[in-house]
All heavy atoms as a GROMACS GRO file, in nm:
protein
  602
    1MET      N    1   0.084  -0.116   0.000
    1MET     CA    2   0.000   0.000   0.000
    1MET      C    3   0.089   0.122   0.000
    1MET      O    4   0.202   0.117   0.046
    1MET     CB    5  -0.095  -0.002   0.119
    1MET     CG    6  -0.029   0.022   0.252
    1MET     SD    7  -0.125   0.117   0.371
    1MET     CE    8  -0.156   0.267   0.294
    2THR      N    9   0.037   0.233  -0.054
    2THR     CA   10   0.112   0.358  -0.061
    2THR      C   11   0.030   0.469   0.004
    2THR      O   12  -0.088   0.483  -0.024
    2THR     CB   13   0.143   0.395  -0.207
    2THR    OG1   14   0.217   0.288  -0.266
    2THR    CG2   15   0.224   0.523  -0.216
    3ASP      N   16   0.096   0.546   0.094
    3ASP     CA   17   0.034   0.660   0.161
    3ASP      C   18   0.140   0.766   0.181
    3ASP      O   19   0.252   0.734   0.223
    3ASP     CB   20  -0.024   0.616   0.296
    3ASP     CG   21  -0.092   0.729   0.370
    3ASP    OD1   22  -0.157   0.813   0.304
    3ASP    OD2   23  -0.082   0.733   0.494
    4ASP      N   24   0.109   0.890   0.152
    4ASP     CA   25   0.204   1.002   0.165
    4ASP      C   26   0.333   0.976   0.089
    4ASP      O   27   0.442   1.013   0.133
    4ASP     CB   28   0.237   1.028   0.312
    4ASP     CG   29   0.135   1.118   0.378
    4ASP    OD1   30   0.062   1.190   0.306
    4ASP    OD2   31   0.129   1.118   0.502
    5GLY      N   32   0.323   0.908  -0.025
    5GLY     CA   33   0.440   0.882  -0.107
    5GLY      C   34   0.529   0.770  -0.058
    5GLY      O   35   0.630   0.740  -0.119
    6LYS      N   36   0.493   0.705   0.052
    6LYS     CA   37   0.572   0.594   0.106
    6LYS      C   38   0.497   0.464   0.080
    6LYS      O   39   0.376   0.458   0.095
    6LYS     CB   40   0.594   0.610   0.256
    6LYS     CG   41   0.680   0.731   0.291
    6LYS     CD   42   0.698   0.742   0.440
    6LYS     CE   43   0.820   0.662   0.478
    6LYS     NZ   44   0.852   0.674   0.622
    7THR      N   45   0.571   0.361   0.042
    7THR     CA   46   0.512   0.230   0.014
    7THR      C   47   0.539   0.136   0.131
    7THR      O   48   0.651   0.129   0.181
    7THR     CB   49   0.569   0.172  -0.116
    7THR    OG1   50   0.535   0.261  -0.223
    7THR    CG2   51   0.511   0.035  -0.146
    8TYR      N   52   0.435   0.067   0.173
    8TYR     CA   53   0.443  -0.031   0.281
    8TYR      C   54   0.404  -0.166   0.223
    8TYR      O   55   0.302  -0.177   0.156
    8TYR     CB   56   0.346   0.007   0.394
    8TYR     CG   57   0.370   0.147   0.446
    8TYR    CD1   58   0.306   0.257   0.389
    8TYR    CD2   59   0.457   0.170   0.552
    8TYR    CE1   60   0.328   0.385   0.436
    8TYR    CE2   61   0.480   0.298   0.600
    8TYR     CZ   62   0.415   0.405   0.541
    8TYR     OH   63   0.438   0.532   0.587
    9GLN      N   64   0.487  -0.267   0.250
    9GLN     CA   65   0.460  -0.400   0.196
    9GLN      C   66   0.457  -0.503   0.308
    9GLN      O   67   0.536  -0.494   0.402
    9GLN     CB   68   0.567  -0.439   0.095
    9GLN     CG   69   0.565  -0.353  -0.029
    9GLN     CD   70   0.670  -0.395  -0.131
    9GLN    OE1   71   0.778  -0.438  -0.094
    9GLN    NE2   72   0.636  -0.384  -0.257
   10GLY      N   73   0.370  -0.596   0.295
   10GLY     CA   74   0.361  -0.704   0.392
   10GLY      C   75   0.276  -0.667   0.513
   10GLY      O   76   0.254  -0.550   0.543
   11VAL      N   77   0.230  -0.768   0.580
   11VAL     CA   78   0.139  -0.751   0.693
   11VAL      C   79   0.203  -0.668   0.804
   11VAL      O   80   0.142  -0.576   0.857
   11VAL     CB   81   0.093  -0.888   0.746
   11VAL    CG1   82   0.014  -0.873   0.874
   11VAL    CG2   83   0.011  -0.961   0.641
   12ALA      N   84   0.328  -0.696   0.841
   12ALA     CA   85   0.392  -0.626   0.953
   12ALA      C   86   0.406  -0.477   0.925
   12ALA      O   87   0.375  -0.394   1.012
   12ALA     CB   88   0.528  -0.688   0.983
   13GLU      N   89   0.452  -0.439   0.806
   13GLU     CA   90   0.467  -0.296   0.773
   13GLU      C   91   0.334  -0.225   0.771
   13GLU      O   92   0.321  -0.112   0.819
   13GLU     CB   93   0.536  -0.279   0.637
   13GLU     CG   94   0.685  -0.295   0.642
   13GLU     CD   95   0.751  -0.256   0.511
   13GLU    OE1   96   0.688  -0.190   0.425
   13GLU    OE2   97   0.869  -0.291   0.494
   14ILE      N   98   0.232  -0.288   0.714
   14ILE     CA   99   0.100  -0.226   0.706
   14ILE      C  100   0.038  -0.214   0.846
   14ILE      O  101  -0.023  -0.112   0.879
   14ILE     CB  102   0.009  -0.302   0.608
   14ILE    CG1  103   0.064  -0.284   0.466
   14ILE    CG2  104  -0.136  -0.253   0.618
   14ILE    CD1  105  -0.003  -0.370   0.361
   15GLU      N  106   0.057  -0.313   0.932
   15GLU     CA  107   0.008  -0.303   1.069
   15GLU      C  108   0.075  -0.187   1.143
   15GLU      O  109   0.008  -0.114   1.217
   15GLU     CB  110   0.030  -0.434   1.145
   15GLU     CG  111  -0.069  -0.541   1.109
   15GLU     CD  112  -0.045  -0.671   1.183
   15GLU    OE1  113   0.064  -0.691   1.243
   15GLU    OE2  114  -0.137  -0.754   1.182
   16ARG      N  115   0.206  -0.169   1.127
   16ARG     CA  116   0.276  -0.056   1.191
   16ARG      C  117   0.220   0.076   1.140
   16ARG      O  118   0.198   0.169   1.217
   16ARG     CB  119   0.426  -0.064   1.166
   16ARG     CG  120   0.496  -0.163   1.257
   16ARG     CD  121   0.647  -0.149   1.254
   16ARG     NE  122   0.706  -0.179   1.124
   16ARG     CZ  123   0.738  -0.302   1.082
   16ARG    NH1  124   0.718  -0.406   1.160
   16ARG    NH2  125   0.792  -0.319   0.964
   17TRP      N  126   0.196   0.086   1.008
   17TRP     CA  127   0.138   0.209   0.951
   17TRP      C  128  -0.001   0.234   1.011
   17TRP      O  129  -0.032   0.346   1.051
   17TRP     CB  130   0.129   0.198   0.798
   17TRP     CG  131   0.048   0.307   0.739
   17TRP    CD1  132   0.090   0.433   0.708
   17TRP    CD2  133  -0.091   0.302   0.705
   17TRP    NE1  134  -0.014   0.506   0.657
   17TRP    CE2  135  -0.126   0.429   0.654
   17TRP    CE3  136  -0.189   0.204   0.713
   17TRP    CZ2  137  -0.255   0.458   0.611
   17TRP    CZ3  138  -0.317   0.234   0.671
   17TRP    CH2  139  -0.349   0.359   0.620
   18LEU      N  140  -0.084   0.132   1.019
   18LEU     CA  141  -0.219   0.147   1.074
   18LEU      C  142  -0.214   0.193   1.220
   18LEU      O  143  -0.287   0.283   1.259
   18LEU     CB  144  -0.295   0.014   1.067
   18LEU     CG  145  -0.358  -0.022   0.934
   18LEU    CD1  146  -0.409  -0.165   0.938
   18LEU    CD2  147  -0.469   0.074   0.900
   19ASN      N  148  -0.127   0.132   1.299
   19ASN     CA  149  -0.116   0.169   1.440
   19ASN      C  150  -0.068   0.313   1.457
   19ASN      O  151  -0.119   0.386   1.541
   19ASN     CB  152  -0.025   0.072   1.514
   19ASN     CG  153  -0.087  -0.065   1.530
   19ASN    OD1  154  -0.208  -0.079   1.532
   19ASN    ND2  155  -0.003  -0.166   1.538
   20ARG      N  156   0.029   0.355   1.376
   20ARG     CA  157   0.080   0.492   1.383
   20ARG      C  158  -0.028   0.589   1.339
   20ARG      O  159  -0.054   0.688   1.407
   20ARG     CB  160   0.204   0.509   1.295
   20ARG     CG  161   0.260   0.652   1.300
   20ARG     CD  162   0.366   0.677   1.195
   20ARG     NE  163   0.325   0.645   1.059
   20ARG     CZ  164   0.251   0.722   0.982
   20ARG    NH1  165   0.205   0.836   1.025
   20ARG    NH2  166   0.220   0.685   0.859
   21ALA      N  167  -0.093   0.562   1.229
   21ALA     CA  168  -0.195   0.653   1.176
   21ALA      C  169  -0.313   0.665   1.274
   21ALA      O  170  -0.368   0.774   1.291
   21ALA     CB  171  -0.244   0.604   1.040
   22ALA      N  172  -0.350   0.557   1.339
   22ALA     CA  173  -0.465   0.559   1.430
   22ALA      C  174  -0.433   0.631   1.561
   22ALA      O  175  -0.522   0.686   1.624
   22ALA     CB  176  -0.511   0.417   1.458
   23SER      N  177  -0.307   0.631   1.603
   23SER     CA  178  -0.273   0.689   1.733
   23SER      C  179  -0.217   0.831   1.724
   23SER      O  180  -0.215   0.903   1.822
   23SER     CB  181  -0.173   0.600   1.806
   23SER     OG  182  -0.051   0.595   1.736
   24GLU      N  183  -0.172   0.872   1.606
   24GLU     CA  184  -0.106   1.002   1.590
   24GLU      C  185  -0.204   1.119   1.594
   24GLU      O  186  -0.173   1.224   1.649
   24GLU     CB  187  -0.028   1.003   1.459
   24GLU     CG  188   0.068   1.117   1.446
   24GLU     CD  189   0.162   1.101   1.327
   24GLU    OE1  190   0.158   0.997   1.257
   24GLU    OE2  191   0.239   1.194   1.303
   25TYR      N  192  -0.323   1.102   1.538
   25TYR     CA  193  -0.421   1.210   1.528
   25TYR      C  194  -0.560   1.160   1.567
   25TYR      O  195  -0.588   1.042   1.562
   25TYR     CB  196  -0.426   1.265   1.386
   25TYR     CG  197  -0.294   1.317   1.336
   25TYR    CD1  198  -0.222   1.248   1.239
   25TYR    CD2  199  -0.241   1.434   1.386
   25TYR    CE1  200  -0.100   1.296   1.193
   25TYR    CE2  201  -0.119   1.483   1.342
   25TYR     CZ  202  -0.049   1.413   1.245
   25TYR     OH  203   0.072   1.461   1.202
   26THR      N  204  -0.646   1.256   1.600
   26THR     CA  205  -0.787   1.228   1.624
   26THR      C  206  -0.865   1.289   1.508
   26THR      O  207  -0.842   1.406   1.474
   26THR     CB  208  -0.834   1.291   1.757
   26THR    OG1  209  -0.754   1.239   1.862
   26THR    CG2  210  -0.980   1.260   1.783
   27TYR      N  211  -0.952   1.211   1.446
   27TYR     CA  212  -1.024   1.261   1.328
   27TYR      C  213  -1.152   1.184   1.307
   27TYR      O  214  -1.171   1.075   1.359
   27TYR     CB  215  -0.936   1.254   1.203
   27TYR     CG  216  -0.880   1.116   1.176
   27TYR    CD1  217  -0.949   1.025   1.097
   27TYR    CD2  218  -0.758   1.078   1.230
   27TYR    CE1  219  -0.898   0.899   1.072
   27TYR    CE2  220  -0.707   0.951   1.206
   27TYR     CZ  221  -0.777   0.863   1.128
   27TYR     OH  222  -0.726   0.737   1.104
   28THR      N  223  -1.241   1.244   1.228
   28THR     CA  224  -1.364   1.178   1.185
   28THR      C  225  -1.352   1.150   1.036
   28THR      O  226  -1.279   1.220   0.964
   28THR     CB  227  -1.488   1.264   1.211
   28THR    OG1  228  -1.477   1.387   1.140
   28THR    CG2  229  -1.505   1.292   1.359
   29VAL      N  230  -1.424   1.050   0.992
   29VAL     CA  231  -1.418   1.007   0.852
   29VAL      C  232  -1.561   0.993   0.800
   29VAL      O  233  -1.647   0.936   0.866
   29VAL     CB  234  -1.347   0.871   0.838
   29VAL    CG1  235  -1.345   0.826   0.693
   29VAL    CG2  236  -1.207   0.878   0.894
   30GLU      N  237  -1.584   1.048   0.679
   30GLU     CA  238  -1.715   1.033   0.614
   30GLU      C  239  -1.692   0.988   0.470
   30GLU      O  240  -1.618   1.054   0.394
   30GLU     CB  241  -1.789   1.166   0.614
   30GLU     CG  242  -1.923   1.160   0.542
   30GLU     CD  243  -1.991   1.295   0.531
   30GLU    OE1  244  -1.937   1.395   0.580
   30GLU    OE2  245  -2.100   1.300   0.471
   31LEU      N  246  -1.752   0.877   0.431
   31LEU     CA  247  -1.744   0.830   0.293
   31LEU      C  248  -1.828   0.924   0.207
   31LEU      O  249  -1.947   0.943   0.232
   31LEU     CB  250  -1.798   0.688   0.281
   31LEU     CG  251  -1.796   0.628   0.141
   31LEU    CD1  252  -1.654   0.611   0.091
   31LEU    CD2  253  -1.871   0.496   0.139
   32ILE      N  254  -1.765   0.988   0.107
   32ILE     CA  255  -1.838   1.084   0.023
   32ILE      C  256  -1.851   1.038  -0.122
   32ILE      O  257  -1.918   1.103  -0.201
   32ILE     CB  258  -1.777   1.225   0.029
   32ILE    CG1  259  -1.630   1.226  -0.016
   32ILE    CG2  260  -1.792   1.283   0.169
   32ILE    CD1  261  -1.570   1.365  -0.028
   33GLY      N  262  -1.789   0.925  -0.156
   33GLY     CA  263  -1.803   0.875  -0.292
   33GLY      C  264  -1.736   0.740  -0.310
   33GLY      O  265  -1.644   0.706  -0.236
   34ALA      N  266  -1.785   0.664  -0.406
   34ALA     CA  267  -1.726   0.535  -0.439
   34ALA      C  268  -1.762   0.502  -0.583
   34ALA      O  269  -1.872   0.532  -0.628
   34ALA     CB  270  -1.776   0.426  -0.346
   35GLU      N  271  -1.666   0.443  -0.653
   35GLU     CA  272  -1.695   0.400  -0.790
   35GLU      C  273  -1.609   0.283  -0.831
   35GLU      O  274  -1.498   0.265  -0.780
   35GLU     CB  275  -1.680   0.516  -0.890
   35GLU     CG  276  -1.538   0.562  -0.913
   35GLU     CD  277  -1.530   0.676  -1.014
   35GLU    OE1  278  -1.552   0.652  -1.134
   35GLU    OE2  279  -1.500   0.787  -0.970
   36ARG      N  280  -1.661   0.205  -0.920
   36ARG     CA  281  -1.590   0.092  -0.978
   36ARG      C  282  -1.521   0.141  -1.104
   36ARG      O  283  -1.586   0.199  -1.192
   36ARG     CB  284  -1.687  -0.021  -1.010
   36ARG     CG  285  -1.621  -0.145  -1.054
   36ARG     CD  286  -1.723  -0.255  -1.071
   36ARG     NE  287  -1.655  -0.380  -1.096
   36ARG     CZ  288  -1.713  -0.497  -1.089
   36ARG    NH1  289  -1.841  -0.504  -1.058
   36ARG    NH2  290  -1.646  -0.606  -1.113
   37LEU      N  291  -1.391   0.117  -1.115
   37LEU     CA  292  -1.314   0.164  -1.230
   37LEU      C  293  -1.292   0.055  -1.334
   37LEU      O  294  -1.262   0.084  -1.449
   37LEU     CB  295  -1.178   0.218  -1.185
   37LEU     CG  296  -1.183   0.332  -1.083
   37LEU    CD1  297  -1.043   0.369  -1.039
   37LEU    CD2  298  -1.256   0.452  -1.140
   38GLY      N  299  -1.301  -0.068  -1.293
   38GLY     CA  300  -1.279  -0.180  -1.382
   38GLY      C  301  -1.325  -0.308  -1.315
   38GLY      O  302  -1.390  -0.304  -1.210
   39ALA      N  303  -1.288  -0.422  -1.370
   39ALA     CA  304  -1.333  -0.550  -1.319
   39ALA      C  305  -1.297  -0.569  -1.172
   39ALA      O  306  -1.375  -0.623  -1.094
   39ALA     CB  307  -1.275  -0.663  -1.402
   40ALA      N  308  -1.178  -0.524  -1.130
   40ALA     CA  309  -1.134  -0.543  -0.992
   40ALA      C  310  -1.079  -0.414  -0.931
   40ALA      O  311  -1.021  -0.417  -0.824
   40ALA     CB  312  -1.027  -0.652  -0.987
   41ASP      N  313  -1.096  -0.302  -0.998
   41ASP     CA  314  -1.040  -0.174  -0.953
   41ASP      C  315  -1.150  -0.080  -0.907
   41ASP      O  316  -1.251  -0.062  -0.976
   41ASP     CB  317  -0.960  -0.107  -1.065
   41ASP     CG  318  -0.841  -0.190  -1.108
   41ASP    OD1  319  -0.765  -0.231  -1.020
   41ASP    OD2  320  -0.825  -0.213  -1.229
   42TYR      N  321  -1.125  -0.017  -0.791
   42TYR     CA  322  -1.224   0.071  -0.729
   42TYR      C  323  -1.156   0.195  -0.673
   42TYR      O  324  -1.035   0.195  -0.651
   42TYR     CB  325  -1.294  -0.001  -0.613
   42TYR     CG  326  -1.367  -0.125  -0.654
   42TYR    CD1  327  -1.300  -0.246  -0.666
   42TYR    CD2  328  -1.502  -0.121  -0.681
   42TYR    CE1  329  -1.367  -0.361  -0.704
   42TYR    CE2  330  -1.570  -0.237  -0.719
   42TYR     CZ  331  -1.502  -0.356  -0.730
   42TYR     OH  332  -1.568  -0.470  -0.768
   43VAL      N  333  -1.236   0.298  -0.647
   43VAL     CA  334  -1.188   0.415  -0.574
   43VAL      C  335  -1.298   0.457  -0.477
   43VAL      O  336  -1.416   0.462  -0.513
   43VAL     CB  337  -1.146   0.531  -0.668
   43VAL    CG1  338  -1.262   0.583  -0.748
   43VAL    CG2  339  -1.081   0.643  -0.590
   44ALA      N  340  -1.258   0.483  -0.353
   44ALA     CA  341  -1.349   0.535  -0.251
   44ALA      C  342  -1.290   0.668  -0.205
   44ALA      O  343  -1.169   0.680  -0.186
   44ALA     CB  344  -1.360   0.439  -0.134
   45THR      N  345  -1.376   0.769  -0.189
   45THR     CA  346  -1.331   0.900  -0.143
   45THR      C  347  -1.389   0.926  -0.006
   45THR      O  348  -1.510   0.912   0.014
   45THR     CB  349  -1.374   1.011  -0.241
   45THR    OG1  350  -1.325   0.978  -0.372
   45THR    CG2  351  -1.317   1.145  -0.199
   46GLN      N  352  -1.300   0.961   0.089
   46GLN     CA  353  -1.342   0.989   0.225
   46GLN      C  354  -1.300   1.130   0.264
   46GLN      O  355  -1.191   1.175   0.228
   46GLN     CB  356  -1.282   0.889   0.324
   46GLN     CG  357  -1.335   0.749   0.305
   46GLN     CD  358  -1.289   0.656   0.413
   46GLN    OE1  359  -1.176   0.662   0.457
   46GLN    NE2  360  -1.378   0.567   0.456
   47HIS      N  361  -1.388   1.198   0.339
   47HIS     CA  362  -1.359   1.331   0.391
   47HIS      C  363  -1.316   1.314   0.536
   47HIS      O  364  -1.388   1.254   0.617
   47HIS     CB  365  -1.484   1.420   0.382
   47HIS     CG  366  -1.463   1.556   0.437
   47HIS    ND1  367  -1.392   1.653   0.369
   47HIS    CD2  368  -1.502   1.612   0.554
   47HIS    CE1  369  -1.389   1.763   0.442
   47HIS    NE2  370  -1.455   1.740   0.555
   48LEU      N  371  -1.197   1.364   0.570
   48LEU     CA  372  -1.144   1.356   0.706
   48LEU      C  373  -1.138   1.496   0.766
   48LEU      O  374  -1.099   1.591   0.698
   48LEU     CB  375  -1.003   1.296   0.708
   48LEU     CG  376  -0.990   1.145   0.692
   48LEU    CD1  377  -1.026   1.101   0.551
   48LEU    CD2  378  -0.850   1.102   0.726
   49GLU      N  379  -1.176   1.508   0.893
   49GLU     CA  380  -1.162   1.631   0.970
   49GLU      C  381  -1.101   1.594   1.104
   49GLU      O  382  -1.145   1.498   1.167
   49GLU     CB  383  -1.297   1.699   0.992
   49GLU     CG  384  -1.359   1.755   0.867
   49GLU     CD  385  -1.485   1.836   0.894
   49GLU    OE1  386  -1.506   1.880   1.009
   49GLU    OE2  387  -1.561   1.855   0.798
   50GLY      N  388  -0.996   1.671   1.145
   50GLY     CA  389  -0.934   1.638   1.273
   50GLY      C  390  -0.823   1.732   1.310
   50GLY      O  391  -0.809   1.842   1.256
   51ASN      N  392  -0.736   1.686   1.400
   51ASN     CA  393  -0.628   1.768   1.453
   51ASN      C  394  -0.495   1.744   1.381
   51ASN      O  395  -0.389   1.769   1.435
   51ASN     CB  396  -0.613   1.746   1.604
   51ASN     CG  397  -0.571   1.605   1.639
   51ASN    OD1  398  -0.576   1.514   1.557
   51ASN    ND2  399  -0.531   1.586   1.763
   52PHE      N  400  -0.499   1.699   1.258
   52PHE     CA  401  -0.379   1.681   1.176
   52PHE      C  402  -0.350   1.811   1.101
   52PHE      O  403  -0.437   1.899   1.092
   52PHE     CB  404  -0.396   1.563   1.078
   52PHE     CG  405  -0.522   1.570   0.996
   52PHE    CD1  406  -0.526   1.641   0.878
   52PHE    CD2  407  -0.638   1.504   1.038
   52PHE    CE1  408  -0.642   1.648   0.801
   52PHE    CE2  409  -0.753   1.509   0.963
   52PHE     CZ  410  -0.755   1.582   0.845
   53PRO      N  411  -0.229   1.829   1.048
   53PRO     CA  412  -0.197   1.953   0.975
   53PRO      C  413  -0.299   1.980   0.864
   53PRO      O  414  -0.330   1.893   0.784
   53PRO     CB  415  -0.058   1.926   0.918
   53PRO     CG  416   0.001   1.826   1.012
   53PRO     CD  417  -0.115   1.739   1.056
   54GLY      N  418  -0.354   2.098   0.861
   54GLY     CA  419  -0.455   2.135   0.762
   54GLY      C  420  -0.597   2.116   0.811
   54GLY      O  421  -0.689   2.182   0.766
   55GLY      N  422  -0.619   2.020   0.900
   55GLY     CA  423  -0.748   2.000   0.963
   55GLY      C  424  -0.855   1.929   0.882
   55GLY      O  425  -0.942   1.864   0.940
   56THR      N  426  -0.854   1.940   0.750
   56THR     CA  427  -0.950   1.869   0.665
   56THR      C  428  -0.880   1.822   0.537
   56THR      O  429  -0.788   1.888   0.488
   56THR     CB  430  -1.070   1.957   0.623
   56THR    OG1  431  -1.023   2.066   0.546
   56THR    CG2  432  -1.146   2.008   0.744
   57VAL      N  433  -0.928   1.711   0.485
   57VAL     CA  434  -0.874   1.660   0.358
   57VAL      C  435  -0.973   1.559   0.302
   57VAL      O  436  -1.043   1.490   0.376
   57VAL     CB  437  -0.734   1.596   0.377
   57VAL    CG1  438  -0.742   1.469   0.461
   57VAL    CG2  439  -0.667   1.569   0.244
   58ASP      N  440  -0.981   1.554   0.170
   58ASP     CA  441  -1.054   1.448   0.100
   58ASP      C  442  -0.949   1.353   0.045
   58ASP      O  443  -0.861   1.395  -0.031
   58ASP     CB  444  -1.139   1.504  -0.013
   58ASP     CG  445  -1.259   1.582   0.038
   58ASP    OD1  446  -1.297   1.565   0.156
   58ASP    OD2  447  -1.315   1.661  -0.040
   59LEU      N  448  -0.954   1.228   0.087
   59LEU     CA  449  -0.858   1.127   0.041
   59LEU      C  450  -0.925   1.028  -0.051
   59LEU      O  451  -1.038   0.984  -0.028
   59LEU     CB  452  -0.799   1.052   0.161
   59LEU     CG  453  -0.713   1.133   0.256
   59LEU    CD1  454  -0.667   1.045   0.372
   59LEU    CD2  455  -0.593   1.192   0.182
   60ARG      N  456  -0.851   0.991  -0.157
   60ARG     CA  457  -0.897   0.890  -0.252
   60ARG      C  458  -0.822   0.761  -0.224
   60ARG      O  459  -0.700   0.760  -0.220
   60ARG     CB  460  -0.873   0.937  -0.395
   60ARG     CG  461  -0.958   1.057  -0.433
   60ARG     CD  462  -0.921   1.114  -0.570
   60ARG     NE  463  -0.911   1.016  -0.675
   60ARG     CZ  464  -1.010   0.980  -0.758
   60ARG    NH1  465  -1.128   1.037  -0.745
   60ARG    NH2  466  -0.991   0.892  -0.851
   61TYR      N  467  -0.896   0.655  -0.201
   61TYR     CA  468  -0.841   0.523  -0.176
   61TYR      C  469  -0.862   0.441  -0.303
   61TYR      O  470  -0.972   0.393  -0.329
   61TYR     CB  471  -0.912   0.456  -0.058
   61TYR     CG  472  -0.893   0.527   0.074
   61TYR    CD1  473  -0.960   0.646   0.101
   61TYR    CD2  474  -0.809   0.475   0.170
   61TYR    CE1  475  -0.944   0.711   0.222
   61TYR    CE2  476  -0.791   0.540   0.292
   61TYR     CZ  477  -0.859   0.658   0.316
   61TYR     OH  478  -0.842   0.722   0.436
   62ARG      N  479  -0.756   0.429  -0.382
   62ARG     CA  480  -0.764   0.349  -0.506
   62ARG      C  481  -0.714   0.210  -0.471
   62ARG      O  482  -0.604   0.195  -0.420
   62ARG     CB  483  -0.678   0.410  -0.615
   62ARG     CG  484  -0.728   0.546  -0.661
   62ARG     CD  485  -0.639   0.602  -0.771
   62ARG     NE  486  -0.653   0.521  -0.890
   62ARG     CZ  487  -0.728   0.553  -0.995
   62ARG    NH1  488  -0.794   0.667  -0.997
   62ARG    NH2  489  -0.737   0.473  -1.098
   63PHE      N  490  -0.796   0.108  -0.501
   63PHE     CA  491  -0.755  -0.027  -0.466
   63PHE      C  492  -0.798  -0.128  -0.571
   63PHE      O  493  -0.890  -0.103  -0.649
   63PHE     CB  494  -0.806  -0.066  -0.327
   63PHE     CG  495  -0.955  -0.064  -0.311
   63PHE    CD1  496  -1.030  -0.179  -0.322
   63PHE    CD2  497  -1.020   0.056  -0.282
   63PHE    CE1  498  -1.168  -0.176  -0.305
   63PHE    CE2  499  -1.157   0.060  -0.264
   63PHE     CZ  500  -1.232  -0.057  -0.276
   64ALA      N  501  -0.726  -0.238  -0.570
   64ALA     CA  502  -0.755  -0.349  -0.661
   64ALA      C  503  -0.777  -0.474  -0.576
   64ALA      O  504  -0.707  -0.496  -0.477
   64ALA     CB  505  -0.639  -0.372  -0.757
   65LEU      N  506  -0.877  -0.551  -0.614
   65LEU     CA  507  -0.909  -0.673  -0.543
   65LEU      C  508  -0.859  -0.795  -0.619
   65LEU      O  509  -0.860  -0.798  -0.741
   65LEU     CB  510  -1.061  -0.686  -0.524
   65LEU     CG  511  -1.128  -0.577  -0.441
   65LEU    CD1  512  -1.279  -0.600  -0.438
   65LEU    CD2  513  -1.071  -0.572  -0.301
   66ARG      N  514  -0.816  -0.893  -0.543
   66ARG     CA  515  -0.787  -1.025  -0.598
   66ARG      C  516  -0.867  -1.122  -0.512
   66ARG      O  517  -0.832  -1.145  -0.397
   66ARG     CB  518  -0.639  -1.058  -0.592
   66ARG     CG  519  -0.611  -1.200  -0.643
   66ARG     CD  520  -0.469  -1.234  -0.643
   66ARG     NE  521  -0.405  -1.164  -0.754
   66ARG     CZ  522  -0.278  -1.178  -0.786
   66ARG    NH1  523  -0.201  -1.255  -0.714
   66ARG    NH2  524  -0.228  -1.112  -0.888
   67GLY      N  525  -0.976  -1.169  -0.566
   67GLY     CA  526  -1.069  -1.249  -0.486
   67GLY      C  527  -1.130  -1.159  -0.379
   67GLY      O  528  -1.178  -1.052  -0.407
   68ALA      N  529  -1.121  -1.202  -0.253
   68ALA     CA  530  -1.175  -1.123  -0.142
   68ALA      C  531  -1.068  -1.039  -0.074
   68ALA      O  532  -1.094  -0.976   0.027
   68ALA     CB  533  -1.240  -1.216  -0.040
   69SER      N  534  -0.946  -1.036  -0.130
   69SER     CA  535  -0.834  -0.963  -0.068
   69SER      C  536  -0.798  -0.839  -0.147
   69SER      O  537  -0.811  -0.836  -0.269
   69SER     CB  538  -0.711  -1.052  -0.059
   69SER     OG  539  -0.737  -1.165   0.020
   70ILE      N  540  -0.750  -0.738  -0.076
   70ILE     CA  541  -0.698  -0.618  -0.143
   70ILE      C  542  -0.557  -0.648  -0.189
   70ILE      O  543  -0.470  -0.682  -0.108
   70ILE     CB  544  -0.701  -0.496  -0.049
   70ILE    CG1  545  -0.846  -0.461  -0.014
   70ILE    CG2  546  -0.631  -0.377  -0.115
   70ILE    CD1  547  -0.860  -0.349   0.086
   71GLU      N  548  -0.536  -0.637  -0.319
   71GLU     CA  549  -0.405  -0.666  -0.378
   71GLU      C  550  -0.315  -0.543  -0.374
   71GLU      O  551  -0.194  -0.552  -0.357
   71GLU     CB  552  -0.424  -0.713  -0.522
   71GLU     CG  553  -0.296  -0.741  -0.594
   71GLU     CD  554  -0.320  -0.791  -0.734
   71GLU    OE1  555  -0.393  -0.724  -0.809
   71GLU    OE2  556  -0.266  -0.898  -0.766
   72ARG      N  557  -0.374  -0.424  -0.393
   72ARG     CA  558  -0.298  -0.299  -0.401
   72ARG      C  559  -0.386  -0.188  -0.349
   72ARG      O  560  -0.506  -0.184  -0.374
   72ARG     CB  561  -0.260  -0.272  -0.547
   72ARG     CG  562  -0.190  -0.143  -0.574
   72ARG     CD  563  -0.157  -0.126  -0.723
   72ARG     NE  564  -0.246  -0.188  -0.818
   72ARG     CZ  565  -0.359  -0.134  -0.864
   72ARG    NH1  566  -0.397  -0.016  -0.824
   72ARG    NH2  567  -0.433  -0.198  -0.953
   73LEU      N  568  -0.326  -0.093  -0.274
   73LEU     CA  569  -0.399   0.022  -0.222
   73LEU      C  570  -0.309   0.144  -0.230
   73LEU      O  571  -0.194   0.140  -0.188
   73LEU     CB  572  -0.438  -0.003  -0.074
   73LEU     CG  573  -0.494   0.117   0.002
   73LEU    CD1  574  -0.625   0.165  -0.056
   73LEU    CD2  575  -0.510   0.081   0.149
   74VAL      N  576  -0.364   0.253  -0.285
   74VAL     CA  577  -0.293   0.380  -0.291
   74VAL      C  578  -0.386   0.486  -0.232
   74VAL      O  579  -0.499   0.501  -0.276
   74VAL     CB  580  -0.254   0.419  -0.435
   74VAL    CG1  581  -0.188   0.555  -0.439
   74VAL    CG2  582  -0.162   0.314  -0.496
   75ILE      N  583  -0.334   0.558  -0.130
   75ILE     CA  584  -0.411   0.664  -0.066
   75ILE      C  585  -0.348   0.798  -0.103
   75ILE      O  586  -0.228   0.817  -0.087
   75ILE     CB  587  -0.409   0.649   0.088
   75ILE    CG1  588  -0.462   0.510   0.127
   75ILE    CG2  589  -0.489   0.760   0.154
   75ILE    CD1  590  -0.444   0.477   0.273
   76ALA      N  591  -0.428   0.888  -0.159
   76ALA     CA  592  -0.377   1.018  -0.202
   76ALA      C  593  -0.489   1.122  -0.199
   76ALA      O  594  -0.606   1.086  -0.214
   76ALA     CB  595  -0.320   1.008  -0.343
   77PRO      N  596  -0.452   1.249  -0.180
   77PRO     CA  597  -0.554   1.356  -0.189
   77PRO      C  598  -0.612   1.366  -0.328
   77PRO      O  599  -0.556   1.322  -0.424
   77PRO     CB  600  -0.479   1.482  -0.152
   77PRO     CG  601  -0.344   1.442  -0.106
   77PRO     CD  602  -0.323   1.300  -0.148
   0.00000   0.00000   0.00000
């Protein structure tokens, strides 16, 4: 997965990213859009508000599925 220009691979790296992201800031999340881009490709857009730099942001979560698993995830404004 890629977030803030950094790529995280494997369960351990992604778990560390999740734990850091969840504990570093307090924020709310609202799903504001979702669309299917192809057979296994999707994008979901979420609006975040919180105590992080800037205070608000709309993030696009582009992901690809392989069966029931996420094969690739890119998070970007």
